[in-house]
PAZAPA-4460 file (N, C-alpha, C; in steps of 0.05 Angstrom, whole numbers, plus 32768, in hexadecimal, padded with zeros to 4 digits):
% residues 292
    n_x    n_y    n_z   ca_x   ca_y   ca_z    c_x    c_y    c_z   seq   type   mol
   800E   7FE8   8002   8003   8003   7FFC   8014   8015   8002     1      A     A
   8007   802D   7FF1   8019   8045   7FF1   800E   8055   8009     2      E     A
   8028   8063   8012   8021   8077   8026   8011   808B   8021     3      A     A
   7FFF   809B   8034   7FE9   80AC   802E   7FFA   80C5   8030     4      A     A
   7FF0   80D8   801B   8002   80EF   8018   7FFD   8109   8029     5      A     A
   7FE4   8101   8031   7FD2   8117   8047   7FEB   8117   8061     6      A     A
   7FEC   812F   806E   7FFB   8134   8089   7FF1   811C   80A0     7      P     A
   8005   8111   80AF   7FF1   8109   80C0   7FEB   80EB   80BD     8      G     A
   7FE9   80E5   809F   7FDB   80C7   8094   7FF9   80B4   8090     9      G     A
   8010   80BD   8098   8026   80AB   8091   801C   808E   8098    10      V     A
   8020   807C   8085   8020   805F   808B   7FFC   8054   808E    11      G     A
   7FF0   8061   8089   7FD3   805D   808B   7FC3   8053   8073    12      C     A
   7FB1   8045   8073   7FA0   8039   805B   7F89   8049   8066    13      S     A
   7F78   8049   8049   7F59   8054   8049   7F49   8049   8060    14      P     A
   7F37   8058   8070   7F21   804E   807A   7F0D   805E   8084    15      A     A
   7EF2   805A   8085   7EDD   8071   807F   7ED0   8065   8099    16      G     A
   7EBC   8079   80A1   7EA8   8079   80B8   7EB8   8087   80D1    17      G     A
   7EA5   808D   80E1   7EAF   8098   80FB   7EC5   808E   810C    18      G     A
   7ECD   8075   8109   7EE0   806A   8117   7EF7   805C   8106    19      S     A
   7F0F   8056   810B   7F1D   804F   80FD   7F35   803F   8107    20      V     A
   7F36   8025   80FA   7F43   800D   8104   7F62   8016   8106    21      P     A
   7F6A   800F   811F   7F85   800C   8128   7F8F   7FF6   8134    22      V     A
   7FAB   7FED   8126   7FB9   7FDA   8137   7FC7   7FE4   814E    23      L     A
   7FCD   7FDB   8160   7FD7   7FE7   817C   7FEB   7FD0   8180    24      F     A
   8001   7FDD   8183   801E   7FC3   8186   8029   7FD3   819F    25      C     A
   802E   7FBD   81B4   803E   7FC2   81C2   804E   7FA9   81D1    26      F     A
   8069   7FAF   81D5   807D   7F99   81D8   8074   7F7F   81C3    27      S     A
   8071   7F67   81C9   8068   7F53   81B9   804E   7F4A   81AE    28      V     A
   8042   7F64   81B8   801B   7F64   81BA   8018   7F74   819B    29      F     A
   8001   7F6C   8192   7FF4   7F80   8175   7FD6   7F77   8180    30      A     A
   7FC4   7F90   8184   7FA9   7F89   8187   7F98   7F9C   817D    31      R     A
   7F8A   7F93   8163   7F7E   7FA5   8156   7F61   7FB3   8165    32      P     A
   7F64   7FCC   8160   7F45   7FDA   8170   7F40   7FF3   815B    33      S     A
   7F39   8003   8166   7F2E   801A   8154   7F2F   803B   8163    34      S     A
   7F2F   804D   815A   7F2F   8065   8163   7F22   8077   8153    35      V     A
   7F0F   8089   8167   7EFD   809A   8151   7F14   80AE   813C    36      P     A
   7F07   80B2   8122   7F11   80C3   810A   7F1F   80DA   8115    37      H     A
   7F32   80E0   8113   7F42   80F7   8121   7F4F   80FC   8136    38      G     A
   7F4B   80E0   8141   7F5C   80D8   8156   7F7B   80E2   815A    39      A     A
   7F84   80EF   816D   7FA2   80F8   8173   7FB6   80E8   8187    40      G     A
   7FC7   80F5   818E   7FDC   80EA   81A2   7FCE   80DE   81B7    41      Y     A
   7FBC   80F3   81CA   7FB0   80E6   81E5   7FA0   80D0   81E0    42      E     A
   7F8E   80D1   81C7   7F78   80BC   81CD   7F85   80A5   81C7    43      L     A
   7F9F   80A3   81B3   7FB1   8088   81B2   7FBB   807E   81CA    44      L     A
   7FC8   8090   81DE   7FD1   808F   81F2   7FBC   807A   8207    45      I     A
   7FA6   8089   8209   7F8F   807F   8219   7F87   8063   8210    46      Q     A
   7F84   805D   81F4   7F83   8046   81E4   7F95   802F   81EC    47      K     A
   7FB5   8039   81EB   7FBF   8027   81F5   7FC1   8021   8213    48      F     A
   7FB8   8037   8225   7FBA   802E   8242   7F9A   801A   8244    49      L     A
   7F89   801E   823A   7F72   800D   8236   7F76   7FEC   822F    50      S     A
   7F8A   7FEA   8223   7F90   7FD0   8215   7FA5   7FC4   8223    51      L     A
   7FB5   7FD1   822C   7FD6   7FCC   823B   7FE0   7FD8   8250    52      Y     A
   7FC4   7FE5   825F   7FC9   7FED   8277   7FD8   7FDE   8293    53      G     A
   7FD3   7FCA   828D   7FDE   7FB6   82A3   7FFF   7FAB   829F    54      D     A
   8006   7FB5   8285   8020   7FA6   827C   8035   7FC7   827C    55      Q     A
   8025   7FDB   827E   8038   7FF5   8276   8041   7FFE   8293    56      I     A
   805A   8007   828F   8066   8012   82A6   8068   8030   82A7    57      D     A
   804E   8038   82B6   804C   8055   82A9   8062   806D   82B8    58      M     A
   807B   8061   82C4   808F   8070   82CC   80A4   8072   82BC    59      H     A
   809F   8066   82A3   80B0   8063   828B   80A3   8079   8274    60      R     A
   80BB   8082   8267   80B5   8096   8252   80AE   8085   8237    61      K     A
   809B   8091   8228   8099   8082   8211   8094   808C   81FB    62      F     A
   8091   8086   81E2   8090   8092   81CE   807C   8080   81B8    63      V     A
   806A   8091   81A5   8058   8081   8198   8061   8082   8177    64      V     A
   8060   806C   8171   806F   806E   8154   8057   8063   8143    65      Q     A
   805B   806A   8128   8043   8067   8112   8056   8054   8102    66      L     A
   8044   8043   80F1   8054   802D   80DB   804E   803E   80C3    67      F     A
   8069   804D   80B2   8069   8052   809D   806F   803F   8089    68      A     A
   805E   803E   8078   805E   8029   805F   8070   8032   804E    69      E     A
   8078   8054   804D   808F   8055   8033   80AC   804F   803C    70      E     A
   80AD   804F   805E   80C2   8047   8069   80CA   8026   806E    71      W     A
   80B1   8019   8070   80AE   7FF5   8074   80B4   7FFA   8096    72      S     A
   80B7   8010   80A3   80B9   800F   80C1   80AA   8023   80D4    73      Q     A
   80B3   8022   80EE   80A0   8038   80FD   80B1   804F   80FF    74      Y     A
   80A0   8063   8103   80AD   807F   8105   80A1   8089   811C    75      I     A
   80AE   809D   8125   80A0   80A8   813C   8088   80BD   8130    76      D     A
   806F   80BB   8146   8059   80C7   813A   805E   80E1   8132    77      L     A
   8057   80E9   811D   8050   8107   8110   804E   811B   8120    78      P     A
   8057   8134   8123   8049   8146   8134   802C   814D   8124    79      K     A
   801C   8154   8139   7FFD   8159   8137   7FF1   8141   8125    80      G     A
   7FF7   812B   812A   7FF2   8110   8120   7FD2   8109   8120    81      F     A
   7FC1   8108   8110   7FA2   8101   8111   7F99   80EB   8107    82      L     A
   7F8E   80D0   8111   7F89   80BD   8104   7F71   80C6   80F5    83      V     A
   7F75   80C1   80D7   7F66   80C4   80C1   7F60   80A0   80B1    84      S     A
   7F6F   8096   80B5   7F70   8078   80A3   7F77   8066   80B9    85      E     A
   7F77   804C   80AD   7F81   803A   80BC   7F9B   8032   80BA    86      R     A
   7FA9   802D   80D4   7FC3   802E   80D9   7FCE   801B   80EF    87      C     A
   7FE6   8019   80F0   7FEE   8007   8107   8005   801A   811D    88      K     A
   8005   8022   8132   8012   802D   8142   801D   801F   815A    89      V     A
   8034   8026   8167   8043   8013   817C   8045   8028   8194    90      R     A
   804C   801F   81AA   8050   8025   81C2   806B   8024   81CB    91      L     A
   8082   8030   81C8   80A1   8026   81CD   80A7   8038   81EB    92      V     A
   80B3   8027   81F9   80BF   8031   8216   80D6   8038   8213    93      P     A
   80E3   8050   8216   80FC   8056   821A   810B   8051   8232    94      L     A
   8124   8054   8230   8130   8045   8247   8138   805B   8263    95      Q     A
   812D   8077   825E   812E   8088   826F   8117   8088   8288    96      I     A
   811F   8081   829D   810A   807E   82B1   8102   809A   82BC    97      Q     A
   80E6   8098   82BE   80D4   80B7   82C4   80DC   80B5   82E2    98      M     A
   80DF   80D1   82F5   80DC   80D4   8311   80BC   80DE   8313    99      T     A
   80AE   80D1   8322   8096   80DD   8328   8094   80F4   833D   100      T     A
   808E   8107   8332   808F   8122   833D   807B   8129   8358   101      L     A
   8061   8123   834D   804A   8122   8362   8040   813F   8363   102      G     A
   8046   8150   8351   803A   816A   834E   801A   8166   8354   103      N     A
   800E   8170   835F   7FF4   817B   8365   7FE3   8194   8358   104      L     A
   7FCF   818F   834A   7FC2   81A6   8348   7FA1   81A3   834C   105      T     A
   7F97   81B2   8352   7F78   81B1   8356   7F6B   81A5   8339   106      P     A
   7F71   81B7   8327   7F62   81AF   830C   7F6B   8196   8305   107      S     A
   7F77   8186   8308   7F84   816E   8302   7F87   8156   8313   108      S     A
   7F7B   8159   832F   7F77   8143   833E   7F5B   8140   8349   109      T     A
   7F55   8127   834D   7F3A   811F   8354   7F3B   8110   8374   110      V     A
   7F2F   8110   8382   7F2F   8102   839B   7F24   80E6   839A   111      F     A
   7F2A   80CB   83A6   7F21   80B8   83A5   7F1F   80AB   83C5   112      F     A
   7F01   80AB   83D1   7EF7   80A3   83E8   7EF4   8085   83E6   113      C     A
   7F01   8075   83F8   7F00   8057   83F1   7EF1   8050   8410   114      C     A
   7ED6   803E   840C   7ECC   8036   841C   7ECC   803D   843C   115      D     A
   7ECA   8057   8440   7ECB   805C   845E   7EB0   8058   8467   116      M     A
   7EAB   803B   846B   7E8B   8033   847A   7E8B   8031   8497   117      Q     A
   7E76   802D   849C   7E6C   802C   84BC   7E77   8017   84C8   118      E     A
   7E72   7FFC   84B8   7E76   7FE5   84C1   7E94   7FDF   84C5   119      R     A
   7EA6   7FF2   84B9   7EC6   7FED   84B9   7EC9   7FF8   84DA   120      F     A
   7EBD   8009   84E5   7EC8   801A   84F7   7ED4   800A   850E   121      R     A
   7EC2   7FF3   851A   7ED5   7FE2   8529   7EEA   7FD3   8524   122      P     A
   7EEF   7FCA   8508   7F04   7FBF   8502   7F1E   7FC7   84F9   123      A     A
   7F1F   7FDE   84F0   7F31   7FEC   84E2   7F43   8004   84F7   124      I     A
   7F59   7FF7   84FB   7F6B   800E   850D   7F66   802E   8506   125      K     A
   7F6A   803E   851A   7F67   8056   8516   7F4D   8060   8502   126      Y     A
   7F3E   8055   8505   7F25   8058   84EC   7F1B   8075   84F7   127      F     A
   7F19   807B   8516   7F0E   8097   8517   7F1E   80B1   850C   128      G     A
   7F39   80A7   850D   7F4A   80BC   8502   7F4D   80C0   84E8   129      D     A
   7F47   80AD   84D9   7F48   80AD   84B7   7F2B   80BF   84B3   130      I     A
   7F1E   80B0   84C1   7F03   80C0   84BD   7F06   80DD   84BD   131      I     A
   7F0F   80EA   84CE   7F16   8109   84D3   7F28   8111   84BB   132      S     A
   7F41   8107   84B9   7F53   810D   84A2   7F43   810E   8486   133      V     A
   7F30   80F4   8485   7F23   80F1   8469   7F0C   810F   8464   134      G     A
   7EFA   8112   847D   7EED   812C   847A   7EF7   8140   8475   135      Q     A
   7F12   8145   847F   7F28   815B   847F   7F2A   815E   8463   136      R     A
   7F34   8145   844F   7F35   8144   8436   7F21   814D   8423   137      L     A
   7F0A   8143   842A   7EF3   814D   8419   7EE2   816B   8422   138      L     A
   7EEF   8173   8435   7EE6   8191   8438   7EFB   819F   8424   139      Q     A
   7F15   8195   8428   7F24   81A2   8415   7F21   81A3   83FA   140      G     A
   7F19   8189   83EE   7F0D   8180   83D3   7EFA   8199   83C9   141      A     A
   7EE9   819D   83E1   7ECC   81B0   83DC   7ED7   81CA   83D6   142      R     A
   7EED   81D3   83E7   7EF2   81EC   83E3   7F01   81F1   83CC   143      L     A
   7F14   81E0   83C5   7F23   81E1   83AC   7F19   81DD   8391   144      L     A
   7EFB   81D0   838C   7EF2   81CA   837D   7EFC   81AF   836C   145      G     A
   7F05   8198   837E   7F0F   817F   8376   7EFB   816C   837A   146      I     A
   7EF5   815F   8360   7EE0   8146   8361   7EE6   812D   836E   147      P     A
   7ED2   812D   837D   7EDD   8111   8392   7EC8   80FA   8386   148      V     A
   7ED1   80E3   8389   7EC6   80C6   8381   7EC3   80BB   8397   149      I     A
   7EAA   80AB   83A2   7EAE   8098   83BB   7E9C   8084   83B3   150      V     A
   7EAE   806F   83C2   7EA0   804F   83BA   7E9B   8049   83D9   151      T     A
   7E88   8031   83D2   7E80   802C   83F2   7E7B   800A   83EB   152      E     A
   7E8D   7FFF   83F9   7E91   7FDE   83F5   7E7C   7FCD   8400   153      Q     A
   7E67   7FC4   83EA   7E4E   7FB0   83F3   7E3E   7FBE   840D   154      Y     A
   7E35   7FDA   8409   7E27   7FE4   8421   7E11   7FD9   8426   155      P     A
   7E06   7FC5   8416   7DEC   7FBA   8422   7DF8   7FA6   843D   156      K     A
   7E0F   7F9D   8440   7E1A   7F8C   8454   7E28   7F9F   8463   157      G     A
   7E3A   7FB7   845E   7E49   7FC3   846B   7E45   7FDF   846F   158      L     A
   7E2C   7FE6   8469   7E27   8001   8472   7E2C   8016   8459   159      G     A
   7E27   802F   845D   7E2A   8048   8456   7E3B   8052   8459   160      S     A
   7E4C   8064   844B   7E61   8077   8458   7E5D   807F   8472   161      T     A
   7E71   8081   8485   7E67   8093   84A0   7E5B   80A7   84A1   162      V     A
   7E4F   80AF   84B4   7E44   80C7   84B3   7E57   80E1   84B5   163      Q     A
   7E6B   80DE   84BE   7E7A   80F4   84C2   7E89   80F7   84AB   164      E     A
   7E87   80EF   8493   7E92   80F1   847A   7E7C   8105   846C   165      I     A
   7E83   811A   8467   7E6C   8129   8457   7E74   8125   843E   166      D     A
   7E5D   8118   842C   7E60   8117   840C   7E56   8127   83FD   167      L     A
   7E4D   813C   8407   7E3C   8154   83F9   7E52   815A   83E1   168      T     A
   7E43   815A   83CB   7E55   8165   83AF   7E66   8151   83A3   169      G     A
   7E63   813C   83B0   7E73   811E   83A6   7E6B   811E   8382   170      A     A
   7E80   811F   8373   7E79   8115   835B   7E6A   80FA   8357   171      K     A
   7E6F   80E2   8364   7E67   80CC   8364   7E6B   80B9   837D   172      L     A
   7E54   80AD   8385   7E56   809A   83A0   7E4C   8084   8395   173      V     A
   7E5B   8067   8393   7E55   8059   8388   7E59   8037   839A   174      L     A
   7E49   8026   8395   7E4A   800F   83A7   7E58   7FFA   8395   175      P     A
   7E6C   7FEC   83A0   7E74   7FD9   8396   7E7C   7FBD   83A0   176      K     A
   7E84   7FA6   8394   7E8B   7F8C   839D   7EA7   7F8D   8396   177      T     A
   7EB5   7F97   8382   7ECB   7F95   8376   7EDC   7FA5   8390   178      K     A
   7EF5   7F9A   8394   7F02   7FAC   83A9   7F12   7FC5   839D   179      F     A
   7F1E   7FC1   8386   7F1E   7FE1   8378   7F0F   7FEB   8378   180      S     A
   7F10   800A   8377   7F02   801E   836C   7EF5   801E   8350   181      M     A
   7F0F   8017   8340   7F0F   801C   8322   7EF8   8009   8316   182      V     A
   7EDF   8013   8318   7ECB   8009   830C   7EC0   8017   82F0   183      L     A
   7EAD   800A   82E0   7EAF   801E   82C5   7EA4   8033   82D3   184      P     A
   7E90   8034   82E1   7E7C   8057   82E4   7E97   8064   82EF   185      E     A
   7EA8   8057   82FC   7EBD   806B   830E   7ED4   8078   82F4   186      V     A
   7ED7   8066   82E1   7EE6   8065   82C7   7ED9   8083   82B9   187      E     A
   7EBB   8076   82AE   7EAD   808F   82A2   7EA9   80AC   82B2   188      A     A
   7EAE   80AA   82CA   7EAA   80C6   82DA   7ECE   80D2   82D4   189      A     A
   7ED9   80C4   82D4   7EFA   80D0   82D1   7EF9   80DC   82B4   190      L     A
   7EEA   80CC   829F   7EEF   80D6   8288   7EDB   80F1   827E   191      A     A
   7ECB   80F3   8299   7EBF   810C   8290   7ECA   8125   829C   192      E     A
   7EE2   8123   82AC   7EF6   8135   82B9   7F08   8139   82A9   193      I     A
   7F10   8155   8299   7F23   815B   8285   7F3F   815C   8295   194      P     A
   7F52   8152   8287   7F6B   8152   8297   7F6E   814D   82B3   195      G     A
   7F65   8132   82B9   7F6B   8129   82D6   7F85   811A   82D1   196      V     A
   7F98   811F   82E1   7FB5   8115   82E2   7FB7   810A   82FD   197      R     A
   7FAC   8107   8311   7FB7   8106   832C   7F9C   80F6   8338   198      S     A
   7FA0   80E7   834E   7F8C   80DB   835A   7F98   80DA   837C   199      V     A
   7F86   80EC   838C   7F88   80E7   83AB   7F76   80D0   83B8   200      V     A
   7F8B   80BD   83BF   7F73   80A7   83CC   7F7D   80A1   83E7   201      L     A
   7F63   809A   83F0   7F67   8099   840B   7F47   8089   8419   202      F     A
   7F46   8074   842C   7F38   8067   8438   7F3D   804E   8443   203      G     A
   7F2E   803B   8440   7F38   801D   844B   7F33   800A   8435   204      V     A
   7F3F   7FF2   843F   7F56   7FEB   8446   7F70   7FEE   8438   205      E     A
   7F88   7FFC   8444   7F94   8000   8430   7FA8   7FE8   8426   206      T     A
   7FA6   7FCC   842C   7FB5   7FBB   8422   7FA0   7FAE   840B   207      H     A
   7F80   7FB1   840A   7F71   7FA6   83FA   7F69   7FBB   83E5   208      V     A
   7F52   7FC9   83EB   7F4D   7FDB   83DB   7F58   7FF9   83D1   209      C     A
   7F62   8000   83E1   7F74   8014   83DD   7F8A   8011   83CC   210      I     A
   7F9B   7FF2   83CF   7FB5   7FEC   83C2   7FA3   7FE6   83A4   211      Q     A
   7F90   7FD2   83A8   7F86   7FCD   838A   7F7E   7FE4   8378   212      Q     A
   7F6F   7FF7   8387   7F66   800F   8375   7F7E   801F   8367   213      T     A
   7F94   8022   8379   7FB0   802E   8370   7FB8   8022   835C   214      A     A
   7FBE   8010   8360   7FCD   7FFD   834E   7FC1   7FFE   8330   215      L     A
   7FA0   7FFB   8333   7F96   7FFC   8313   7F99   801E   830C   216      E     A
   7F97   802E   8320   7F98   804D   8317   7FAF   804F   8305   217      L     A
   7FC5   804B   8313   7FE3   804C   8301   7FE5   803E   82EA   218      I     A
   7FD7   8023   82EA   7FD5   8015   82D5   7FC4   8027   82BF   219      G     A
   7FBA   8036   82C2   7FA9   8049   82AE   7FAF   806B   82AB   220      R     A
   7FC8   8064   82AF   7FDD   807C   82B0   7FDA   8099   82C1   221      G     A
   7FCC   8098   82D8   7FC4   80AD   82EA   7FD5   80A8   8305   222      L     A
   7FE4   80BF   830E   7FF2   80BD   8321   7FE3   80BF   833C   223      E     A
   7FE7   80AB   834C   7FDD   80A8   836A   7FEB   80B3   8382   224      V     A
   7FD9   80BC   8391   7FE3   80C9   83AA   7FDC   80BA   83C3   225      H     A
   7FE4   80B0   83D1   7FD1   8099   83E7   7FD7   80B1   8402   226      I     A
   7FC4   80B8   840C   7FC9   80CC   8425   7FC4   80B4   843C   227      V     A
   7FE1   80B0   844B   7FEC   80A1   8459   7FD8   80A5   847E   228      A     A
   7FCB   80BD   8482   7FC2   80BD   849B   7FA8   80C0   8490   229      D     A
   7F94   80B4   847B   7F7E   80B4   8479   7F78   8094   8469   230      A     A
   7F8E   8087   8471   7F87   806A   8461   7F8D   8053   8481   231      T     A
   7F81   803F   8484   7F87   802A   8492   7F82   8012   848B   232      S     A
   7F87   7FFE   849E   7F7A   7FDF   8499   7F7C   7FD7   84B6   233      S     A
   7F6C   7FBA   84B7   7F64   7FAF   84CD   7F83   7FA5   84DB   234      R     A
   7F98   7FA2   84CD   7FB3   7F99   84D6   7FC1   7FAE   84D0   235      S     A
   7FD6   7FB9   84DD   7FEB   7FCA   84DA   7FFF   7FBE   84C9   236      M     A
   8005   7FA7   84CE   8016   7F9B   84BA   8010   7F9C   849D   237      M     A
   7FF7   7F94   8496   7FEB   7F92   847C   7FED   7FB1   8472   238      D     A
   7FEC   7FC3   8480   7FE6   7FE1   847A   8003   7FE6   8474   239      R     A
   8016   7FE7   8485   8035   7FEF   8481   8041   7FDE   8461   240      M     A
   803E   7FC3   845D   8049   7FBB   844A   8036   7FBD   842D   241      F     A
   801C   7FC2   8434   8014   7FD1   8416   801D   7FF1   840D   242      A     A
   8022   7FFD   8429   8031   801A   841F   8048   8014   8414   243      L     A
   8058   8007   8420   8072   7FFE   8414   8075   7FF3   83F8   244      E     A
   8062   7FDC   83EF   8061   7FDB   83DA   8058   7FF2   83C4   245      R     A
   8042   7FFD   83C9   8037   8017   83BD   804C   8023   83AE   246      L     A
   8060   802A   83C7   806B   8040   83C3   8084   8037   83B1   247      A     A
   8088   8025   83B2   809D   8019   839F   8098   8018   8383   248      R     A
   807C   8018   8376   8074   8012   8360   806C   8033   8357   249      T     A
   8076   8047   8368   8077   8064   8360   805D   8071   836A   250      G     A
   804E   8062   837C   8034   8072   8384   8046   807E   839B   251      I     A
   8038   809E   83A1   8040   80B2   83B3   8030   80B0   83CD   252      I     A
   803D   80A3   83E4   8033   80A8   83FB   8036   80BE   8407   253      V     A
   8023   80C9   840F   8029   80E7   841A   800C   80E9   8432   254      T     A
   800B   80FF   843F   8001   8109   8457   7FE5   811E   8446   255      T     A
   7FD4   8121   8457   7FBC   8130   8452   7FC7   814E   8450   256      S     A
   7FD1   8157   8467   7FE0   8173   8461   7FEE   8179   844B   257      E     A
   8006   8166   8446   8011   8167   8431   8000   8170   8415   258      A     A
   7FEA   815C   8411   7FDE   815B   83FC   7FCD   817E   83F3   259      I     A
   7FBC   8182   840E   7FB2   8197   840E   7FC2   81B2   8408   260      L     A
   7FDB   81B2   8415   7FED   81C6   8410   7FF4   81C9   83EE   261      L     A
   8000   81AE   83EC   8009   81B0   83CD   7FF5   81B8   83BC   262      Q     A
   7FDA   81B2   83BF   7FBD   81BE   83AF   7FC1   81DA   83B2   263      L     A
   7FC2   81EC   83C7   7FC5   8208   83C7   7FD8   8216   83B9   264      V     A
   7FF4   8206   83C4   800B   820E   83BA   8018   822D   83C1   265      A     A
   8009   8243   83CA   8006   825A   83CD   8001   8265   83E3   266      D     A
   8007   8271   83F6   7FF9   8282   840B   7FE3   8295   8400   267      K     A
   7FF1   82A1   83E9   7FDD   82B0   83DA   7FC2   82A5   83C8   268      E     A
   7FC3   828D   83CF   7FAD   827A   83BD   7F95   8286   83CF   269      H     A
   7F7F   8289   83C3   7F60   8295   83CB   7F55   827F   83E3   270      P     A
   7F59   8267   83E2   7F54   8256   83F7   7F63   824E   840B   271      K     A
   7F7F   8252   840C   7F93   8250   8419   7F8A   8255   843F   272      F     A
   7F7A   8269   8442   7F76   826D   845B   7F5F   8256   845F   273      K     A
   7F4C   8252   8455   7F3F   823F   845A   7F4A   821D   845D   274      E     A
   7F5A   821A   8451   7F68   8207   844C   7F79   8203   8467   275      I     A
   7F85   8217   846A   7F95   821D   8487   7F83   8210   849B   276      Q     A
   7F6A   821D   849C   7F5E   8216   84B4   7F55   81FE   84B9   277      N     A
   7F4D   81F1   84A5   7F48   81D0   84A4   7F5C   81C1   84AA   278      L     A
   7F78   81CB   84A9   7F90   81BE   84AF   7F93   81C4   84D1   279      I     A
   7F90   81D9   84D6   7F94   81E0   84F7   7F7E   81D6   8507   280      K     A
   7F64   81D6   84FC   7F48   81C4   8509   7F4F   81AD   8511   281      A     A
   7F5D   819D   8500   7F5C   817E   8503   7F76   816E   84FC   282      S     A
   7F87   8166   850F   7F9E   815F   8507   7FA3   8148   851A   283      A     A
   7F95   812C   8515   7F99   811A   8529   7FB5   810D   8533   284      P     A
   7FB9   8108   854B   7FD0   80FC   854B   7FCE   80DC   854E   285      E     A
   7FC3   80D2   8538   7FBE   80AE   853D   7FD6   8099   853C   286      S     A
   7FF2   80A7   8535   8002   808F   8536   8005   8081   851E   287      G     A
   7FF1   8086   850A   7FF7   807D   84EE   800C   807D   84E2   288      L     A
   8014   809C   84E5   8026   80A2   84D0   8045   8090   84DB   289      L     A
   8045   808C   84F7   8064   807C   84FC   8061   8064   84FA   290      S     A
   804B   8056   84EC   8042   803C   84DE   804A   803B   84C1   291      K     A
   804C   8050   84B4   8054   8053   8495   806B   803E   848C   292      V     A
***
């Protein structure tokens, strides 16, 4: 087949309709799929993540390449490339390791509140303290206009979110049976929020629902911040080893105060005083942070 002459059409063959067939190649794998006509780099990356998210190390740099018929080999994706015809692309990891910087901005952040339910109260260590910190985080999210997604694990048997946690304004409150919070409804809600890059995650249990949620999120290319003073388990050993494992994968283990002050970033921020008052009002000395 001859290479398309139009800009951005290198190595593609004609196809019509609202979607275009594309062969997505990564490592030894090649999976046919499709993207909307006119899709660019970002949509191609999203498709790669949906197809290979469990195999892609998001702390590496990658280059997307397009198969060019005229050269009979892959070339780096041309600048401004838009899919207009059937083609073959591949994702190539570079040798350079990326350092996770952990920068947070309100416009690119979502808060995930995981399973802070009544039936867990007598079983989870320091549960009263993580409720207090969780409430502070949700108040901060409301002040800064940050979307909040809440799940409840089998609420029919385990009860609803504790009354102390104010869910006013939450984007989504969802029952689940899966341990991870990454459900189709959650993915759809994330897709509705433009520019999401970071998830601030807290709740219970650290070694089960928090851990599985965090691993699924980084597999989808999101940066995850786990709030150490707002997450716990029945066993402090389970909690400690989960946080250690997650930190080794590049997930950021941090504190509620660090999160809130990083989000305002400047004492001149219009909400700084209110955030400062939140921090001053509640700072439980639970001992949780000595067990990170």
